[in-house]
C-alpha positions in Angstrom: -11.5 9.9 -17.5 -9.7 6.6 -18.1 -6.5 5.8 -16.4 -4.2 2.9 -15.7 -5.6 1.4 -12.4 -2.6 -0.9 -12.0 -0.2 2.1 -12.0 -2.5 3.8 -9.4 -2.5 0.6 -7.3 1.3 0.5 -7.5 1.7 4.2 -6.6 -0.7 3.8 -3.6 1.1 0.8 -2.3 4.4 2.6 -2.7 3.1 5.6 -0.7 1.8 3.2 2.0 5.4 2.4 2.7 5.8 5.9 4.1 2.9 5.4 6.6 3.5 1.7 7.6 4.2 0.8 11.2 5.4 -2.7 12.1 5.3 -4.4 15.4 5.0 -7.9 16.8 1.5 -8.1 15.4 2.5 -7.3 11.8 2.5 -4.2 9.6 -0.2 -1.7 9.3 -0.7 1.4 7.1 -3.0 4.4 7.4 -5.9 4.0 5.0 -6.2 7.6 3.9 -6.2 6.6 0.2 -8.9 6.3 -2.5 -11.4 3.7 -1.5 -11.6 2.1 -4.9 -7.8 1.6 -4.9 -7.9 0.2 -1.4 -10.6 -2.3 -2.5 -8.5 -3.4 -5.4 -5.5 -3.9 -3.2 -7.7 -5.9 -0.8 -9.0 -8.1 -3.7 -5.4 -8.8 -4.6 -4.7 -10.0 -1.1 -2.2 -7.3 -0.3 -4.1 -5.6 2.5 -6.9 -6.4 5.0 -10.5 -5.3 4.3 -10.5 -1.5 4.3 -14.2 -1.4 5.2 -13.4 -2.2 8.9 -13.7 0.6 11.5 -9.9 0.8 12.1 -8.1 3.8 10.7 -5.4 1.5 9.3 -5.2 -1.7 7.2 -2.9 -4.7 7.8 -0.4 -5.4 5.0 0.5 -8.9 3.9 4.2 -9.8 4.0 4.2 -9.6 0.2 2.7 -6.1 0.4 5.4 -4.9 2.9 8.2 -6.1 0.6 6.5 -4.8 -2.6 5.7 -1.4 -1.1 9.3 -0.7 -0.4 10.4 -1.9 -3.8 7.8 0.3 -5.5 8.6 3.3 -3.3 12.3 3.1 -4.3 11.3 2.6 -8.0 9.0 5.7 -8.1 10.6 8.0 -5.5 14.2 6.8 -4.7 17.1 8.9 -5.7 19.9 7.3 -7.7 23.0 6.5 -5.7 26.1 8.5 -6.6 
């Protein structure tokens, strides 16, 4: 089946916003997503290498900002 990989990447990054934790070391998200998608996000420089043993990936500053924007775009409720 063919599908729009860019849309999948955006949706995955949006969902990462829900599972992102930030502290003094940066922002990390659980990596329980499709491996091909995680690899594409890594190749785009948005997350750290998902092949590491850690159960999470580090998000770049750009990815943190973009994940929230995409989450609101796909899942936010319009304000009344």
